[in-house]
C-alpha positions in Angstrom: -98.8 270.4 -147.4 -99.2 269.5 -143.7 -99.8 265.8 -143.7 -101.0 265.9 -140.1 -103.7 268.3 -141.2 -104.7 265.8 -143.8 -104.8 263.0 -141.2 -107.1 265.3 -139.1 -109.3 265.8 -142.1 -109.4 262.0 -142.7 -110.7 261.5 -139.1 -113.4 264.1 -139.7 -114.4 262.5 -142.9 -114.5 259.1 -141.2 -116.8 260.4 -138.5 -119.1 262.0 -141.1 -119.1 259.5 -144.0 -117.7 256.2 -142.6 -115.1 256.1 -145.4 -112.1 254.7 -143.5 -111.5 251.5 -141.5 -108.0 252.4 -140.2 -106.4 255.8 -139.9 -102.6 256.0 -140.2 -101.7 258.3 -137.3 -98.0 258.3 -138.3 -98.5 259.1 -142.0 -95.5 260.8 -143.5 -94.9 262.1 -147.0 -95.4 265.0 -149.4 -99.0 264.3 -150.5 -101.8 262.3 -149.0 -103.5 259.3 -150.5 -105.9 256.6 -149.2 -105.6 252.9 -150.1 -108.4 250.4 -150.5 -108.4 247.9 -147.6 -107.5 244.8 -149.7 -104.1 246.2 -150.6 -101.3 245.4 -148.1 -99.7 248.2 -146.1 -96.8 247.5 -143.8 -97.7 248.0 -140.2 -101.2 249.2 -141.0 -104.2 246.8 -140.5 -105.5 245.4 -143.7 -108.8 243.5 -143.5 -110.3 243.4 -147.0 -113.5 244.4 -145.3 -113.8 241.1 -143.6 -114.0 239.9 -139.9 -111.9 236.9 -140.8 -108.9 239.3 -141.3 -109.8 241.6 -138.4 -106.4 241.4 -136.8 -104.2 241.1 -139.9 -101.3 243.6 -140.0 -99.0 243.0 -143.1 -95.3 242.9 -142.6 -94.7 244.2 -146.1 -96.1 246.8 -148.6 -97.8 245.9 -151.8 -95.8 246.9 -154.9 -98.2 249.8 -155.6 -97.8 251.1 -152.1 -94.0 250.9 -152.3 -94.0 252.9 -155.5 -96.3 255.5 -154.1 -94.2 256.0 -151.0 -91.1 256.4 -153.1 -92.9 259.1 -155.1 -93.6 261.0 -151.8 -97.1 259.8 -150.9 -98.3 259.5 -147.4 -100.9 256.7 -146.8 -103.5 258.4 -144.6 -105.6 255.3 -144.1 -107.4 252.2 -145.5 -110.8 252.8 -147.0 -114.0 250.9 -146.5 -115.0 248.3 -149.1 -117.3 245.4 -149.7 -115.9 242.2 -148.1 -113.2 240.9 -150.4 -114.8 243.1 -153.1 -118.1 241.2 -153.1 -120.6 243.9 -154.0 -121.7 246.9 -156.0 -122.8 249.3 -153.3 -120.2 248.9 -150.4 -123.0 247.6 -148.1 -121.3 244.2 -147.5 -118.4 245.5 -145.3 -118.0 244.0 -141.9 -117.1 247.3 -140.3 -118.7 250.4 -141.8 -120.9 251.3 -144.8 -119.4 254.4 -146.5 -121.9 257.2 -147.2 -121.9 259.2 -150.5 -120.5 262.7 -149.8 -122.9 264.1 -152.4 -125.9 262.7 -150.5 -125.2 260.6 -147.3 -128.5 258.7 -147.7 -127.0 257.1 -150.8 -124.3 254.5 -151.7 -120.8 255.4 -152.6 -120.8 252.5 -155.0 -118.6 249.4 -154.6 -116.5 247.8 -153.9 -114.0 250.8 -153.9 -116.6 253.0 -152.4 -114.5 254.3 -149.5 -111.7 255.4 -151.9 -114.1 257.2 -154.2 -115.9 258.8 -151.3 -112.6 260.0 -149.8 -111.6 261.7 -153.1 -115.0 263.3 -153.5 -115.1 264.6 -149.9 -111.5 265.6 -149.2 -109.9 269.0 -150.0 -106.5 267.4 -149.6 -107.0 264.4 -151.8 -104.9 264.1 -154.9 -106.0 260.6 -155.6 -106.8 257.3 -153.9 -106.0 253.7 -154.8 -108.9 251.4 -155.7 -109.2 247.9 -157.2 -111.6 246.5 -159.7 -112.8 242.9 -160.5 -116.0 243.6 -162.3 -116.5 247.3 -162.1 -115.4 248.3 -158.6 -113.6 251.5 -159.8 -116.0 252.6 -162.5 -119.1 252.3 -160.3 -118.0 254.3 -157.3 -116.3 256.9 -159.6 -119.7 257.4 -161.3 -121.7 257.5 -158.1 -119.4 259.9 -156.3 -118.6 262.2 -159.3 -114.9 261.5 -159.5 -112.5 260.1 -162.2 -111.7 256.4 -162.1 -109.1 254.6 -164.2 -109.2 250.8 -164.4 -106.0 249.8 -166.3 -105.3 246.9 -168.6 -105.0 243.6 -166.7 -101.3 243.2 -166.0 -100.3 246.8 -166.3 -100.2 247.3 -162.5 -98.7 244.7 -160.2 -101.1 242.7 -158.1 -98.3 241.8 -155.6 -99.7 242.5 -152.2 -103.4 242.5 -153.3 -105.8 240.3 -151.4 -107.4 238.5 -154.3 -111.0 238.2 -155.2 -110.5 236.6 -158.7 -107.0 236.3 -160.0 -107.7 236.5 -163.7 -109.8 239.7 -163.2 -108.4 241.8 -160.4 -106.8 245.1 -161.4 -105.5 247.9 -159.2 -106.3 251.4 -160.4 -106.8 255.1 -159.4 -109.6 257.3 -158.3 -109.0 261.1 -158.6 -110.6 264.5 -158.9 -109.4 265.1 -162.4 -108.3 263.1 -165.5 -104.8 264.6 -165.1 -104.4 263.4 -161.5 -105.7 259.9 -162.5 -103.1 259.9 -165.2 -100.4 260.9 -162.8 -101.4 258.2 -160.3 -101.4 255.5 -162.9 -98.0 256.6 -164.1 -96.6 256.1 -160.6 -98.1 252.7 -159.9 -97.8 251.0 -163.4 -94.9 249.0 -164.6 -93.5 245.4 -164.6 -93.0 243.6 -161.3 -91.1 240.3 -161.3 -92.9 239.3 -158.1 -96.2 239.1 -160.0 -96.4 236.4 -162.6 -99.3 238.2 -164.3 -97.4 241.5 -164.6 -96.8 242.6 -168.2 -93.4 243.8 -169.4 -94.6 246.8 -171.4 -92.7 250.1 -171.8 -93.4 252.7 -169.1 -95.5 255.7 -170.1 -96.0 259.1 -168.5 -99.8 259.4 -169.0 -99.8 262.8 -167.4 -97.9 264.3 -170.4 -100.5 263.0 -172.9 -102.8 265.6 -174.5 -106.1 265.5 -176.3 -106.1 263.7 -179.6 -108.4 263.4 -182.6 -110.0 260.0 -182.1 -112.6 257.8 -183.6 -115.3 257.2 -181.0 -117.5 254.1 -181.1 -120.9 254.0 -179.3 -121.9 250.5 -178.5 -125.7 250.3 -178.8 -126.0 247.4 -176.3 -124.6 249.7 -173.6 -127.6 252.0 -173.7 -130.3 249.3 -173.3 -132.0 249.6 -169.9 -130.2 252.7 -169.0 -132.0 255.6 -167.3 -132.9 257.9 -170.2 -131.7 261.0 -168.3 -128.3 259.3 -167.8 -128.2 258.3 -171.5 -128.9 261.9 -172.4 -126.0 263.2 -170.3 -123.6 260.7 -171.9 -124.8 261.6 -175.4 -124.0 265.3 -174.5 -120.4 264.2 -173.8 -120.2 262.3 -177.0 -121.5 265.3 -178.9 -118.9 267.5 -177.2 -116.2 265.2 -178.3 -117.6 265.5 -181.9 -117.6 269.3 -181.6 -113.9 269.1 -180.6 -113.0 267.4 -183.8 -113.6 263.7 -183.0 -115.9 261.5 -185.0 -118.3 258.9 -183.7 -120.2 256.0 -185.1 -122.4 253.3 -183.7 -120.9 249.8 -183.1 -122.2 246.5 -181.8 -120.8 244.2 -179.1 -123.3 241.4 -179.5 -122.1 239.1 -176.7 -122.6 241.8 -174.1 -125.9 240.1 -173.0 -123.9 237.1 -171.8 -121.3 239.1 -169.8 -123.1 238.9 -166.4 -123.5 235.1 -166.2 -120.0 234.6 -167.7 -118.4 237.0 -165.2 -120.1 235.7 -162.1 -119.4 232.0 -162.9 -115.7 232.8 -163.5 -115.3 235.3 -160.7 -117.0 233.2 -158.0 -115.2 230.0 -159.1 -111.9 231.8 -158.6 -113.1 233.5 -155.3 -114.1 230.1 -153.8 -110.6 228.9 -154.4 -108.9 232.0 -153.1 -110.9 232.1 -149.9 -110.1 228.5 -149.0 -106.9 229.7 -147.4 -108.8 231.6 -144.7 -109.1 228.6 -142.3 -107.9 230.0 -139.0 -104.5 228.5 -139.0 -102.0 230.9 -140.5 -103.4 234.4 -139.9 -106.6 236.2 -139.3 -109.5 234.9 -137.2 -108.9 231.8 -135.2 -110.7 229.7 -132.5 -110.0 227.1 -129.8 -109.4 223.9 -131.8 -109.7 221.6 -128.7 -111.8 218.5 -129.4 -112.6 219.5 -133.0 -111.7 217.8 -136.3 -110.2 219.9 -139.0 -113.5 220.2 -140.8 -115.3 221.3 -137.7 -112.7 223.9 -136.8 -112.5 225.1 -140.5 -116.3 225.5 -140.7 -116.5 227.2 -137.3 -113.9 229.9 -138.2 -115.4 230.5 -141.6 -118.9 230.7 -140.3 -117.9 233.3 -137.8 -115.5 235.2 -140.1 -117.3 235.4 -143.4 -120.4 237.6 -144.0 -123.5 236.5 -145.8 -122.5 237.6 -149.3 -119.0 236.0 -149.0 -120.7 232.7 -147.9 -123.1 232.9 -150.9 -120.3 233.5 -153.4 -118.1 230.7 -151.9 -121.0 228.2 -152.2 -121.9 229.3 -155.8 -118.3 229.2 -156.9 -117.7 225.8 -155.4 -120.8 224.5 -157.1 -119.7 225.7 -160.5 -116.3 223.9 -160.1 -117.7 220.6 -158.9 -117.2 217.5 -161.0 -120.1 217.2 -163.4 -120.7 221.0 -163.5 -117.3 222.3 -164.5 -117.9 221.6 -168.2 -121.5 222.7 -168.0 -120.8 226.1 -166.4 -117.1 227.1 -165.9 -115.7 226.1 -169.3 -118.7 227.5 -171.1 -118.2 230.8 -169.3 -114.5 230.9 -170.4 -115.7 230.4 -174.0 -118.1 233.3 -173.7 -115.3 235.4 -172.3 -113.2 234.7 -175.4 -116.2 235.8 -177.6 -116.5 239.1 -175.6 -112.8 239.8 -176.1 -113.3 239.1 -179.8 -116.1 241.7 -179.9 -113.9 244.3 -178.4 -111.0 243.5 -180.7 -113.3 243.8 -183.7 -114.6 247.1 -182.5 -111.1 248.5 -181.9 -110.2 247.6 -185.4 -112.7 250.3 -186.5 -112.5 252.9 -183.7 -110.0 254.2 -181.1 -112.3 254.5 -178.0 -115.7 253.3 -177.0 -118.0 255.7 -175.1 -120.9 254.5 -172.9 -122.6 255.2 -169.6 -120.6 254.1 -166.6 -123.7 252.9 -164.7 -127.3 252.5 -165.7 -128.6 254.3 -162.6 -127.6 257.1 -160.2 -126.3 256.2 -156.8 -129.3 254.5 -155.1 -130.5 255.2 -151.6 -129.7 252.7 -148.9 -133.4 252.2 -148.4 -133.7 251.1 -152.0 -130.7 248.8 -151.8 -132.3 246.9 -148.9 -135.1 245.8 -151.2 -132.9 244.4 -153.9 -132.4 240.6 -154.3 -128.9 239.2 -154.8 -129.6 238.8 -158.5 -130.6 242.4 -158.8 -127.4 243.4 -157.1 -125.4 241.3 -159.6 -127.4 242.8 -162.6 -126.3 246.3 -161.5 -122.9 245.5 -163.0 -124.3 245.0 -166.5 -122.2 247.9 -168.1 -118.9 247.1 -166.3 -118.3 243.4 -166.3 -117.6 243.0 -170.0 -114.6 245.4 -170.1 -113.3 243.6 -167.0 -113.7 240.2 -168.5 -111.7 241.4 -171.5 -109.1 243.1 -169.3 -109.2 246.3 -171.3 -108.6 249.8 -169.8 -111.6 251.9 -169.0 -111.9 255.4 -167.7 -115.0 256.9 -166.0 -115.3 260.7 -166.2 -118.1 262.8 -164.6 -120.4 264.2 -167.3 -123.2 266.0 -165.4 -125.8 265.3 -162.8 -129.3 263.6 -162.7 -131.5 264.5 -159.8 -128.6 266.2 -158.2 -126.4 263.1 -158.3 -123.3 262.6 -160.5 -123.3 260.7 -163.7 -120.3 259.2 -165.5 -119.3 258.4 -169.1 -117.2 255.3 -169.5 -114.4 255.5 -172.1 -112.9 252.1 -173.1 -109.7 251.5 -175.1 -107.8 248.5 -176.5 -105.3 246.7 -174.3 -102.4 248.9 -173.2 -103.9 251.9 -174.9 -104.7 253.9 -171.8 -103.4 257.0 -173.4 -106.4 257.0 -175.8 -108.9 256.7 -173.0 -107.2 259.6 -171.2 -107.2 261.6 -174.4 -111.0 261.1 -174.7 -111.3 261.8 -171.0 -109.5 265.2 -171.4 -112.0 266.0 -174.2 -115.0 265.2 -171.9 -113.5 267.1 -169.0 -112.8 270.2 -171.1 -115.8 270.0 -173.3 
């Protein structure tokens, strides 16, 4: 494969769909990939979609990028994303808003929208690297009609990731097929001593795994409020798995209704702490400090560098951590998180994989997104935040179209049981 041809294609896709922030003119390797812009790439600008990091060029590669380069990958460029991952529709980027290749008037999804859009649009793409905190791989995979794997928390090193929320962030893969997603995860997974949250689990070659006869659980809570046409496509996939020899049964995850408030309290509390380091002193945006106190300088830089949604989340997260509110909000959210994990563990005692819609709606038009309130934005994550709170692997696989737009089925497995999600994914893909 001619990598320079792939670089040329990346430029064309950028002009057409606004998928990339930075194109790597000197890309070298055997197969092309794109990397979400909150993952560090040596010598290639990495902004996390924020003006406050507009001039940040890392002097090192993230662990996942190191592994990819050793495997022969060429990093073509960094893909557009919501600022620090703050969004569901990739409309909060300080640079560009990526357009869905299926219908450019619609969102790619977020926050890994650029990565999903690249895979959907590119003839060269094998896979792209994304990252999820509360659904940022599953959502764009569903909206763009590609496969997205969000691994177990700790399976893939976070070293070199610009954090949103440390206890939730996971690096994963977006690909055209389940097989390519499995190959990508096999490359980037594994223990890393530089990441204290990295799990020391045996390496697996997920690409060699085949279909298996599994017990499928269908959580009734995950079909509430879902577009009936989407629910129908998902049920077709479940029935196709049944016709392939798998059995399904209805299960209940009763604490799902508390997932959104629990997630946003935890995620924003961690985000407000993580973003405190962007103060204009060590790297990123800076200003003339003459005649200013630290607080004045700090406030000026952050006011200029952060977008509206980043400011909103910093304020909300700081409020939840304040003395007098920590017990009332943050600690209660952690208790709810524990109950959500117990729900999943109980379900996986009865079934191997859970099947549900990836998103409750098809990719919305930008004109529709403009009318949404911040709370409506947050509620769009209703089907994805619980698996991310629990840190379990989940795979989104295309399962048809509604109104000409892709629809995804979400396949969830127990911790470090990615092979079961992939096995079900193969069944959907081949059904």
